[in-house]
N, C-alpha and C positions, 0 to 999 in steps of 0.2 A: 223488525216491523215490515209487514208487507201490505199491499193494497187490500188483501183479503181480511186484514185485521179490522177494517172499518166497515161498519154496517149502517145502513140508513136508519135513523131513529125517528120516532113519531114527533118528538119535540112539542107535544101538546102541554107538557108540564114544565116548560122552561121557566126558571126563576129570572127575575131581573138581573141578578148577579151573574147567572150563567150566560145570559144574552150579552151582558157587558163584557164578560171575559172572552166570549167568542169574537166580538167586534174588536176588542183590544188585540187579540192574537192575530186576526186578519190584518189589522193596521200595522202590527209588528212585521209581518211578512211583506206587506206592501212598502213599508218604510225602508226595509233592507234593499229592495229593488230601486227605490227612489234614490237612496244614498249612493248606490253603485253607479247609477246613471249620471249623477251630479258630481261624482268623484269625491264624495264626502266620506273618506275612510274613517275619520274620527267619529262621525255620526253613526256609521255602519258598525264600528267596533263597540259603541256604547249600547248596542242592542243585545249584546252577549254578556253572560255571566263572567266573572273574573276567571273562573276555572273551566271555561267552556271547552268543548271538544268539537272540532271542525274537521270533517273528512271529505275528501274529494275522490269520487270513483269515476274515472274516465272509461273504464270497462266494467259495466254493471254485472258481468258474469263472474268477476273476480271478487273474492272476499277480502282482498287486500287493497286498501285505498292507495291511489297514486300520490296523495298528499294527506298527512295527518298532522293537524296543528292543535296544540293544547295551550289554553290560556288566551285571554282577550288580547293582551299586548302582542302576542305572536301573530295575530291576524293582519297586522299592518302591511307586511310585504305581500301578502296574498291579495289584499284589496288594492294595493298600489299597482299590481299587474294590469289593472284596467286602464292605467294611464298610457299603455302602449297602443290603445285604440283611439282613433279620431272621434268616435262616438259609440255609444252603446244604448240599447233600449231593451229593457226587460218587460215582457208582457206576462203578468201573472194570470193564471187560469184557475181551474177548479182547485178547491182545497177541502180537506176534511180534518176535523179536529175532534179529539176525544179528551174531555176534561175529567180530572180526578183531583178535586180540591185545588191545592196550590200547584199542581203539576198537570201537564197535558202533553199529548203527542199529536202529531199531525203529518199529513202529506200535502205538499203544495206543488203544483205544476207551473212551469215557466218556459217561455220561449225567449231565449236571450240572443239578441242581435248585436254583433260586434263589427264595426266598420274599421278596416285597417288600410293604411296608406303605405305602400312600398314602392320601390323603383319601378316595378312592373305595373303599377296602377293601384286603384282602390279595389278592395274585395270585401265581401260580406260573409261572415261566418255566423250561422244560426245554430244554436245548441238547444236541444230539447232536454229540459232538466226536470227531474223530480227531486224535491227536497224531502227527506225524512227527518222530521224535527221532533225534538224534545224541548218542552218549555217549562219554565218555573216562574212562579209569581213571588217576587221579593218586594216587601214594603209597598204592596199594592200595584206593582208594575210587572208586566210580563216580559221575560227575556228568553233568548235562545240559550239552553244549556248544552244542547248538542244539535249540530246541523250536519246531515250527510247529504252532500251534493252528488246526485246520481245523473251522469250524462248518458241519456238513452241513445242519442244519435246527434251527429253534427252534419252540416252541409256548408261548404265554402264555394262561393262563386264570384266571378268578376262583377264589379259594379260598373255600369255604363252611365256616364254623365251626359246630360244633354238637355 
């Protein structure tokens, strides 16, 4: 899936169900970020299907993920890594969703801020992330069935307190 796969639609004939599905998917994406910032790994894991596929690409020019996790329970150590930071804040930006019945695909942009405390002091790492998502609706609830976390760039700088 690439950004070019998504085209702007007229949306003049949206059904109430399609509008509800679009809102539910956006809430799913936002809940993922909320759970990450609150260190709620259990809540974060519950957003994924049992057989989920989660891939992390630190180098988006590579077709091989830096991490490839399969299955909801295998996500626990990945989400636990956030405990190494003093604080995080994920800002979700634009997103696009294409619905196809009980399935959907989407792209969501996020600026993830990570504050770390080390002997040298506090630092801030900002990651520009694109999520390439595949969603599935099960028993009326939307879940991530695949999430590709694409790190487009990072910046790390010292934090000055004062």
